[in-house]
PDB file of N, CA, C, O and CB in Angstrom:
ATOM      1  N   MET A   1     -10.069  20.943   8.405  1.00  0.00           N
ATOM      2  CA  MET A   1      -9.165  19.807   8.328  1.00  0.00           C
ATOM      3  C   MET A   1      -7.987  20.066   9.270  1.00  0.00           C
ATOM      4  O   MET A   1      -7.466  21.179   9.347  1.00  0.00           O
ATOM      5  CB  MET A   1      -8.676  19.571   6.859  1.00  0.00           C
ATOM      6  N   ARG A   2      -7.583  19.023   9.977  1.00  0.00           N
ATOM      7  CA  ARG A   2      -6.471  19.177  10.918  1.00  0.00           C
ATOM      8  C   ARG A   2      -5.132  19.240  10.175  1.00  0.00           C
ATOM      9  O   ARG A   2      -5.005  18.764   9.047  1.00  0.00           O
ATOM     10  CB  ARG A   2      -6.462  18.015  11.932  1.00  0.00           C
ATOM     11  N   GLU A   3      -4.169  19.822  10.817  1.00  0.00           N
ATOM     12  CA  GLU A   3      -2.833  19.946  10.256  1.00  0.00           C
ATOM     13  C   GLU A   3      -2.142  18.585  10.258  1.00  0.00           C
ATOM     14  O   GLU A   3      -2.186  17.866  11.257  1.00  0.00           O
ATOM     15  CB  GLU A   3      -2.002  20.980  11.045  1.00  0.00           C
ATOM     16  N   ILE A   4      -1.516  18.235   9.162  1.00  0.00           N
ATOM     17  CA  ILE A   4      -0.728  17.000   9.082  1.00  0.00           C
ATOM     18  C   ILE A   4       0.678  17.317   9.564  1.00  0.00           C
ATOM     19  O   ILE A   4       1.343  18.200   9.025  1.00  0.00           O
ATOM     20  CB  ILE A   4      -0.707  16.414   7.618  1.00  0.00           C
ATOM     21  N   LYS A   5       1.125  16.593  10.580  1.00  0.00           N
ATOM     22  CA  LYS A   5       2.443  16.848  11.161  1.00  0.00           C
ATOM     23  C   LYS A   5       3.494  15.858  10.678  1.00  0.00           C
ATOM     24  O   LYS A   5       4.676  16.192  10.595  1.00  0.00           O
ATOM     25  CB  LYS A   5       2.359  16.800  12.667  1.00  0.00           C
ATOM     26  N   TYR A   6       3.065  14.643  10.360  1.00  0.00           N
ATOM     27  CA  TYR A   6       4.018  13.601   9.992  1.00  0.00           C
ATOM     28  C   TYR A   6       3.511  12.825   8.785  1.00  0.00           C
ATOM     29  O   TYR A   6       2.305  12.696   8.575  1.00  0.00           O
ATOM     30  CB  TYR A   6       4.267  12.649  11.174  1.00  0.00           C
ATOM     31  N   LEU A   7       4.429  12.322   8.013  1.00  0.00           N
ATOM     32  CA  LEU A   7       4.108  11.474   6.876  1.00  0.00           C
ATOM     33  C   LEU A   7       5.118  10.334   6.867  1.00  0.00           C
ATOM     34  O   LEU A   7       6.325  10.570   6.809  1.00  0.00           O
ATOM     35  CB  LEU A   7       4.132  12.280   5.522  1.00  0.00           C
ATOM     36  N   ALA A   8       4.636   9.119   6.925  1.00  0.00           N
ATOM     37  CA  ALA A   8       5.518   7.950   6.889  1.00  0.00           C
ATOM     38  C   ALA A   8       5.513   7.373   5.478  1.00  0.00           C
ATOM     39  O   ALA A   8       4.451   7.142   4.900  1.00  0.00           O
ATOM     40  CB  ALA A   8       5.074   6.873   7.933  1.00  0.00           C
ATOM     41  N   VAL A   9       6.683   7.144   4.938  1.00  0.00           N
ATOM     42  CA  VAL A   9       6.829   6.547   3.612  1.00  0.00           C
ATOM     43  C   VAL A   9       7.481   5.188   3.801  1.00  0.00           C
ATOM     44  O   VAL A   9       8.492   5.064   4.493  1.00  0.00           O
ATOM     45  CB  VAL A   9       7.675   7.461   2.646  1.00  0.00           C
ATOM     46  N   HIS A  10       6.894   4.167   3.177  1.00  0.00           N
ATOM     47  CA  HIS A  10       7.394   2.807   3.343  1.00  0.00           C
ATOM     48  C   HIS A  10       7.470   2.141   1.978  1.00  0.00           C
ATOM     49  O   HIS A  10       6.620   2.375   1.119  1.00  0.00           O
ATOM     50  CB  HIS A  10       6.491   1.990   4.308  1.00  0.00           C
ATOM     51  N   CYS A  11       8.471   1.327   1.783  1.00  0.00           N
ATOM     52  CA  CYS A  11       8.656   0.591   0.532  1.00  0.00           C
ATOM     53  C   CYS A  11       8.103  -0.823   0.686  1.00  0.00           C
ATOM     54  O   CYS A  11       8.325  -1.464   1.714  1.00  0.00           O
ATOM     55  CB  CYS A  11      10.157   0.551   0.129  1.00  0.00           C
ATOM     56  N   THR A  12       7.385  -1.316  -0.323  1.00  0.00           N
ATOM     57  CA  THR A  12       6.841  -2.672  -0.259  1.00  0.00           C
ATOM     58  C   THR A  12       7.912  -3.738  -0.473  1.00  0.00           C
ATOM     59  O   THR A  12       7.678  -4.912  -0.186  1.00  0.00           O
ATOM     60  CB  THR A  12       5.745  -2.839  -1.290  1.00  0.00           C
ATOM     61  N   ALA A  13       9.075  -3.347  -0.970  1.00  0.00           N
ATOM     62  CA  ALA A  13      10.169  -4.283  -1.260  1.00  0.00           C
ATOM     63  C   ALA A  13       9.725  -5.363  -2.241  1.00  0.00           C
ATOM     64  O   ALA A  13      10.078  -6.533  -2.093  1.00  0.00           O
ATOM     65  CB  ALA A  13      10.678  -4.931   0.035  1.00  0.00           C
ATOM     66  N   THR A  14       8.953  -4.960  -3.238  1.00  0.00           N
ATOM     67  CA  THR A  14       8.496  -5.861  -4.296  1.00  0.00           C
ATOM     68  C   THR A  14       8.957  -5.308  -5.637  1.00  0.00           C
ATOM     69  O   THR A  14       9.259  -4.119  -5.739  1.00  0.00           O
ATOM     70  CB  THR A  14       6.941  -6.031  -4.266  1.00  0.00           C
ATOM     71  N   PRO A  15       9.018  -6.151  -6.670  1.00  0.00           N
ATOM     72  CA  PRO A  15       9.350  -5.641  -8.002  1.00  0.00           C
ATOM     73  C   PRO A  15       8.337  -4.580  -8.447  1.00  0.00           C
ATOM     74  O   PRO A  15       7.175  -4.626  -8.041  1.00  0.00           O
ATOM     75  CB  PRO A  15       9.395  -6.798  -9.025  1.00  0.00           C
ATOM     76  N   GLN A  16       8.767  -3.638  -9.268  1.00  0.00           N
ATOM     77  CA  GLN A  16       7.873  -2.577  -9.736  1.00  0.00           C
ATOM     78  C   GLN A  16       6.691  -3.110 -10.528  1.00  0.00           C
ATOM     79  O   GLN A  16       5.680  -2.422 -10.667  1.00  0.00           O
ATOM     80  CB  GLN A  16       8.640  -1.598 -10.583  1.00  0.00           C
ATOM     81  N   THR A  17       6.803  -4.317 -11.045  1.00  0.00           N
ATOM     82  CA  THR A  17       5.715  -4.904 -11.837  1.00  0.00           C
ATOM     83  C   THR A  17       4.645  -5.574 -10.974  1.00  0.00           C
ATOM     84  O   THR A  17       3.638  -6.044 -11.504  1.00  0.00           O
ATOM     85  CB  THR A  17       6.281  -5.918 -12.812  1.00  0.00           C
ATOM     86  N   THR A  18       4.842  -5.624  -9.657  1.00  0.00           N
ATOM     87  CA  THR A  18       3.873  -6.253  -8.758  1.00  0.00           C
ATOM     88  C   THR A  18       2.603  -5.411  -8.710  1.00  0.00           C
ATOM     89  O   THR A  18       2.663  -4.202  -8.486  1.00  0.00           O
ATOM     90  CB  THR A  18       4.467  -6.426  -7.332  1.00  0.00           C
ATOM     91  N   SER A  19       1.463  -6.045  -8.919  1.00  0.00           N
ATOM     92  CA  SER A  19       0.191  -5.313  -8.931  1.00  0.00           C
ATOM     93  C   SER A  19      -0.289  -5.018  -7.510  1.00  0.00           C
ATOM     94  O   SER A  19       0.092  -5.694  -6.555  1.00  0.00           O
ATOM     95  CB  SER A  19      -0.881  -6.113  -9.692  1.00  0.00           C
ATOM     96  N   VAL A  20      -1.126  -4.001  -7.397  1.00  0.00           N
ATOM     97  CA  VAL A  20      -1.727  -3.657  -6.108  1.00  0.00           C
ATOM     98  C   VAL A  20      -2.552  -4.838  -5.602  1.00  0.00           C
ATOM     99  O   VAL A  20      -2.515  -5.154  -4.413  1.00  0.00           O
ATOM    100  CB  VAL A  20      -2.610  -2.380  -6.229  1.00  0.00           C
ATOM    101  N   GLU A  21      -3.291  -5.486  -6.488  1.00  0.00           N
ATOM    102  CA  GLU A  21      -4.108  -6.642  -6.090  1.00  0.00           C
ATOM    103  C   GLU A  21      -3.243  -7.775  -5.550  1.00  0.00           C
ATOM    104  O   GLU A  21      -3.634  -8.455  -4.601  1.00  0.00           O
ATOM    105  CB  GLU A  21      -4.938  -7.143  -7.277  1.00  0.00           C
ATOM    106  N   SER A  22      -2.081  -7.980  -6.144  1.00  0.00           N
ATOM    107  CA  SER A  22      -1.170  -9.022  -5.673  1.00  0.00           C
ATOM    108  C   SER A  22      -0.655  -8.707  -4.264  1.00  0.00           C
ATOM    109  O   SER A  22      -0.540  -9.603  -3.428  1.00  0.00           O
ATOM    110  CB  SER A  22       0.011  -9.178  -6.647  1.00  0.00           C
ATOM    111  N   ILE A  23      -0.352  -7.455  -4.012  1.00  0.00           N
ATOM    112  CA  ILE A  23       0.115  -7.043  -2.690  1.00  0.00           C
ATOM    113  C   ILE A  23      -1.000  -7.245  -1.667  1.00  0.00           C
ATOM    114  O   ILE A  23      -0.756  -7.769  -0.580  1.00  0.00           O
ATOM    115  CB  ILE A  23       0.581  -5.563  -2.704  1.00  0.00           C
ATOM    116  N   LYS A  24      -2.216  -6.833  -2.007  1.00  0.00           N
ATOM    117  CA  LYS A  24      -3.360  -7.008  -1.104  1.00  0.00           C
ATOM    118  C   LYS A  24      -3.623  -8.492  -0.835  1.00  0.00           C
ATOM    119  O   LYS A  24      -3.943  -8.871   0.291  1.00  0.00           O
ATOM    120  CB  LYS A  24      -4.620  -6.345  -1.699  1.00  0.00           C
ATOM    121  N   HIS A  25      -3.490  -9.328  -1.863  1.00  0.00           N
ATOM    122  CA  HIS A  25      -3.683 -10.771  -1.693  1.00  0.00           C
ATOM    123  C   HIS A  25      -2.646 -11.340  -0.725  1.00  0.00           C
ATOM    124  O   HIS A  25      -2.984 -12.153   0.135  1.00  0.00           O
ATOM    125  CB  HIS A  25      -3.594 -11.495  -3.057  1.00  0.00           C
ATOM    126  N   TYR A  26      -1.397 -10.924  -0.857  1.00  0.00           N
ATOM    127  CA  TYR A  26      -0.336 -11.398   0.037  1.00  0.00           C
ATOM    128  C   TYR A  26      -0.663 -11.062   1.493  1.00  0.00           C
ATOM    129  O   TYR A  26      -0.524 -11.907   2.377  1.00  0.00           O
ATOM    130  CB  TYR A  26       1.020 -10.780  -0.360  1.00  0.00           C
ATOM    131  N   TRP A  27      -1.096  -9.825   1.737  1.00  0.00           N
ATOM    132  CA  TRP A  27      -1.436  -9.428   3.109  1.00  0.00           C
ATOM    133  C   TRP A  27      -2.526 -10.314   3.678  1.00  0.00           C
ATOM    134  O   TRP A  27      -2.455 -10.727   4.835  1.00  0.00           O
ATOM    135  CB  TRP A  27      -1.878  -7.966   3.153  1.00  0.00           C
ATOM    136  N   LYS A  28      -3.539 -10.608   2.868  1.00  0.00           N
ATOM    137  CA  LYS A  28      -4.686 -11.383   3.358  1.00  0.00           C
ATOM    138  C   LYS A  28      -4.362 -12.878   3.460  1.00  0.00           C
ATOM    139  O   LYS A  28      -4.592 -13.489   4.503  1.00  0.00           O
ATOM    140  CB  LYS A  28      -5.893 -11.177   2.435  1.00  0.00           C
ATOM    141  N   ALA A  29      -3.832 -13.465   2.388  1.00  0.00           N
ATOM    142  CA  ALA A  29      -3.632 -14.914   2.323  1.00  0.00           C
ATOM    143  C   ALA A  29      -2.428 -15.399   3.126  1.00  0.00           C
ATOM    144  O   ALA A  29      -2.482 -16.465   3.740  1.00  0.00           O
ATOM    145  CB  ALA A  29      -3.472 -15.335   0.891  1.00  0.00           C
ATOM    146  N   HIS A  30      -1.345 -14.628   3.126  1.00  0.00           N
ATOM    147  CA  HIS A  30      -0.111 -15.100   3.759  1.00  0.00           C
ATOM    148  C   HIS A  30       0.116 -14.520   5.154  1.00  0.00           C
ATOM    149  O   HIS A  30       0.694 -15.179   6.018  1.00  0.00           O
ATOM    150  CB  HIS A  30       1.066 -14.763   2.885  1.00  0.00           C
ATOM    151  N   LEU A  31      -0.338 -13.296   5.368  1.00  0.00           N
ATOM    152  CA  LEU A  31      -0.136 -12.665   6.675  1.00  0.00           C
ATOM    153  C   LEU A  31      -1.385 -12.721   7.551  1.00  0.00           C
ATOM    154  O   LEU A  31      -1.317 -12.494   8.759  1.00  0.00           O
ATOM    155  CB  LEU A  31       0.290 -11.222   6.492  1.00  0.00           C
ATOM    156  N   GLY A  32      -2.527 -13.026   6.930  1.00  0.00           N
ATOM    157  CA  GLY A  32      -3.772 -13.132   7.682  1.00  0.00           C
ATOM    158  C   GLY A  32      -4.389 -11.799   8.066  1.00  0.00           C
ATOM    159  O   GLY A  32      -5.244 -11.738   8.949  1.00  0.00           O
ATOM    160  N   TRP A  33      -3.958 -10.728   7.405  1.00  0.00           N
ATOM    161  CA  TRP A  33      -4.489  -9.402   7.711  1.00  0.00           C
ATOM    162  C   TRP A  33      -5.875  -9.249   7.101  1.00  0.00           C
ATOM    163  O   TRP A  33      -6.100  -9.676   5.968  1.00  0.00           O
ATOM    164  CB  TRP A  33      -3.542  -8.295   7.192  1.00  0.00           C
ATOM    165  N   LYS A  34      -6.799  -8.653   7.826  1.00  0.00           N
ATOM    166  CA  LYS A  34      -8.147  -8.399   7.313  1.00  0.00           C
ATOM    167  C   LYS A  34      -8.216  -7.086   6.546  1.00  0.00           C
ATOM    168  O   LYS A  34      -9.056  -6.919   5.662  1.00  0.00           O
ATOM    169  CB  LYS A  34      -9.155  -8.384   8.459  1.00  0.00           C
ATOM    170  N   MET A  35      -7.333  -6.158   6.885  1.00  0.00           N
ATOM    171  CA  MET A  35      -7.306  -4.836   6.262  1.00  0.00           C
ATOM    172  C   MET A  35      -5.952  -4.631   5.581  1.00  0.00           C
ATOM    173  O   MET A  35      -4.970  -5.266   5.966  1.00  0.00           O
ATOM    174  CB  MET A  35      -7.572  -3.715   7.316  1.00  0.00           C
ATOM    175  N   PRO A  36      -5.887  -3.754   4.575  1.00  0.00           N
ATOM    176  CA  PRO A  36      -4.605  -3.474   3.920  1.00  0.00           C
ATOM    177  C   PRO A  36      -3.574  -2.925   4.902  1.00  0.00           C
ATOM    178  O   PRO A  36      -3.916  -2.328   5.923  1.00  0.00           O
ATOM    179  CB  PRO A  36      -4.805  -2.485   2.777  1.00  0.00           C
ATOM    180  N   GLY A  37      -2.324  -3.140   4.573  1.00  0.00           N
ATOM    181  CA  GLY A  37      -1.238  -2.677   5.431  1.00  0.00           C
ATOM    182  C   GLY A  37      -0.888  -1.211   5.262  1.00  0.00           C
ATOM    183  O   GLY A  37      -0.148  -0.657   6.075  1.00  0.00           O
ATOM    184  N   TYR A  38      -1.406  -0.574   4.221  1.00  0.00           N
ATOM    185  CA  TYR A  38      -1.112   0.832   3.947  1.00  0.00           C
ATOM    186  C   TYR A  38      -2.405   1.571   3.648  1.00  0.00           C
ATOM    187  O   TYR A  38      -3.402   0.961   3.259  1.00  0.00           O
ATOM    188  CB  TYR A  38      -0.119   0.973   2.766  1.00  0.00           C
ATOM    189  N   HIS A  39      -2.388   2.885   3.829  1.00  0.00           N
ATOM    190  CA  HIS A  39      -3.536   3.701   3.432  1.00  0.00           C
ATOM    191  C   HIS A  39      -3.526   3.933   1.920  1.00  0.00           C
ATOM    192  O   HIS A  39      -4.580   3.955   1.283  1.00  0.00           O
ATOM    193  CB  HIS A  39      -3.528   5.054   4.185  1.00  0.00           C
ATOM    194  N   PHE A  40      -2.336   4.104   1.353  1.00  0.00           N
ATOM    195  CA  PHE A  40      -2.186   4.376  -0.075  1.00  0.00           C
ATOM    196  C   PHE A  40      -1.005   3.588  -0.622  1.00  0.00           C
ATOM    197  O   PHE A  40      -0.069   3.260   0.107  1.00  0.00           O
ATOM    198  CB  PHE A  40      -1.998   5.890  -0.334  1.00  0.00           C
ATOM    199  N   ILE A  41      -1.061   3.292  -1.907  1.00  0.00           N
ATOM    200  CA  ILE A  41       0.093   2.774  -2.641  1.00  0.00           C
ATOM    201  C   ILE A  41       0.308   3.712  -3.817  1.00  0.00           C
ATOM    202  O   ILE A  41      -0.643   4.074  -4.510  1.00  0.00           O
ATOM    203  CB  ILE A  41      -0.124   1.273  -3.118  1.00  0.00           C
ATOM    204  N   ILE A  42       1.548   4.105  -4.042  1.00  0.00           N
ATOM    205  CA  ILE A  42       1.892   4.921  -5.200  1.00  0.00           C
ATOM    206  C   ILE A  42       2.563   4.004  -6.205  1.00  0.00           C
ATOM    207  O   ILE A  42       3.631   3.450  -5.944  1.00  0.00           O
ATOM    208  CB  ILE A  42       2.820   6.131  -4.811  1.00  0.00           C
ATOM    209  N   LYS A  43       1.926   3.853  -7.354  1.00  0.00           N
ATOM    210  CA  LYS A  43       2.434   2.958  -8.391  1.00  0.00           C
ATOM    211  C   LYS A  43       3.631   3.596  -9.099  1.00  0.00           C
ATOM    212  O   LYS A  43       3.816   4.810  -9.012  1.00  0.00           O
ATOM    213  CB  LYS A  43       1.322   2.618  -9.409  1.00  0.00           C
ATOM    214  N   PRO A  44       4.447   2.799  -9.800  1.00  0.00           N
ATOM    215  CA  PRO A  44       5.632   3.334 -10.474  1.00  0.00           C
ATOM    216  C   PRO A  44       5.328   4.488 -11.438  1.00  0.00           C
ATOM    217  O   PRO A  44       6.182   5.345 -11.662  1.00  0.00           O
ATOM    218  CB  PRO A  44       6.318   2.228 -11.226  1.00  0.00           C
ATOM    219  N   ASN A  45       4.118   4.512 -12.007  1.00  0.00           N
ATOM    220  CA  ASN A  45       3.766   5.590 -12.941  1.00  0.00           C
ATOM    221  C   ASN A  45       3.273   6.846 -12.221  1.00  0.00           C
ATOM    222  O   ASN A  45       2.913   7.829 -12.868  1.00  0.00           O
ATOM    223  CB  ASN A  45       2.696   5.108 -13.914  1.00  0.00           C
ATOM    224  N   GLY A  46       3.255   6.817 -10.872  1.00  0.00           N
ATOM    225  CA  GLY A  46       2.836   7.967 -10.091  1.00  0.00           C
ATOM    226  C   GLY A  46       1.378   7.948  -9.677  1.00  0.00           C
ATOM    227  O   GLY A  46       0.946   8.797  -8.897  1.00  0.00           O
ATOM    228  N   GLU A  47       0.609   6.991 -10.187  1.00  0.00           N
ATOM    229  CA  GLU A  47      -0.805   6.881  -9.815  1.00  0.00           C
ATOM    230  C   GLU A  47      -0.920   6.507  -8.341  1.00  0.00           C
ATOM    231  O   GLU A  47      -0.231   5.604  -7.867  1.00  0.00           O
ATOM    232  CB  GLU A  47      -1.532   5.832 -10.700  1.00  0.00           C
ATOM    233  N   VAL A  48      -1.791   7.204  -7.624  1.00  0.00           N
ATOM    234  CA  VAL A  48      -2.018   6.942  -6.204  1.00  0.00           C
ATOM    235  C   VAL A  48      -3.281   6.103  -6.067  1.00  0.00           C
ATOM    236  O   VAL A  48      -4.343   6.476  -6.566  1.00  0.00           O
ATOM    237  CB  VAL A  48      -2.138   8.274  -5.390  1.00  0.00           C
ATOM    238  N   VAL A  49      -3.157   4.958  -5.382  1.00  0.00           N
ATOM    239  CA  VAL A  49      -4.290   4.061  -5.155  1.00  0.00           C
ATOM    240  C   VAL A  49      -4.611   4.091  -3.665  1.00  0.00           C
ATOM    241  O   VAL A  49      -3.758   3.756  -2.843  1.00  0.00           O
ATOM    242  CB  VAL A  49      -3.977   2.594  -5.645  1.00  0.00           C
ATOM    243  N   GLN A  50      -5.832   4.490  -3.309  1.00  0.00           N
ATOM    244  CA  GLN A  50      -6.248   4.530  -1.907  1.00  0.00           C
ATOM    245  C   GLN A  50      -6.754   3.158  -1.495  1.00  0.00           C
ATOM    246  O   GLN A  50      -7.609   2.582  -2.167  1.00  0.00           O
ATOM    247  CB  GLN A  50      -7.341   5.607  -1.678  1.00  0.00           C
ATOM    248  N   LEU A  51      -6.229   2.631  -0.391  1.00  0.00           N
ATOM    249  CA  LEU A  51      -6.614   1.307   0.091  1.00  0.00           C
ATOM    250  C   LEU A  51      -7.553   1.374   1.282  1.00  0.00           C
ATOM    251  O   LEU A  51      -8.397   0.492   1.440  1.00  0.00           O
ATOM    252  CB  LEU A  51      -5.386   0.516   0.460  1.00  0.00           C
ATOM    253  N   LEU A  52      -7.435   2.379   2.114  1.00  0.00           N
ATOM    254  CA  LEU A  52      -8.297   2.537   3.293  1.00  0.00           C
ATOM    255  C   LEU A  52      -9.120   3.789   3.150  1.00  0.00           C
ATOM    256  O   LEU A  52      -9.914   4.110   4.034  1.00  0.00           O
ATOM    257  CB  LEU A  52      -7.467   2.588   4.593  1.00  0.00           C
TER     258      LEU A  52
END
């Protein structure tokens, strides 16, 4: 496995109660994206959801 040199952390700027499915729907329906905007989402409870 290659060495990881950088890690980018980004905030969705949504309420903590926003579901992962709702975020994915917004990207597809409103932004027209075919793929998720992030590789992972970390939920408020610490659960990591892989999107790509």
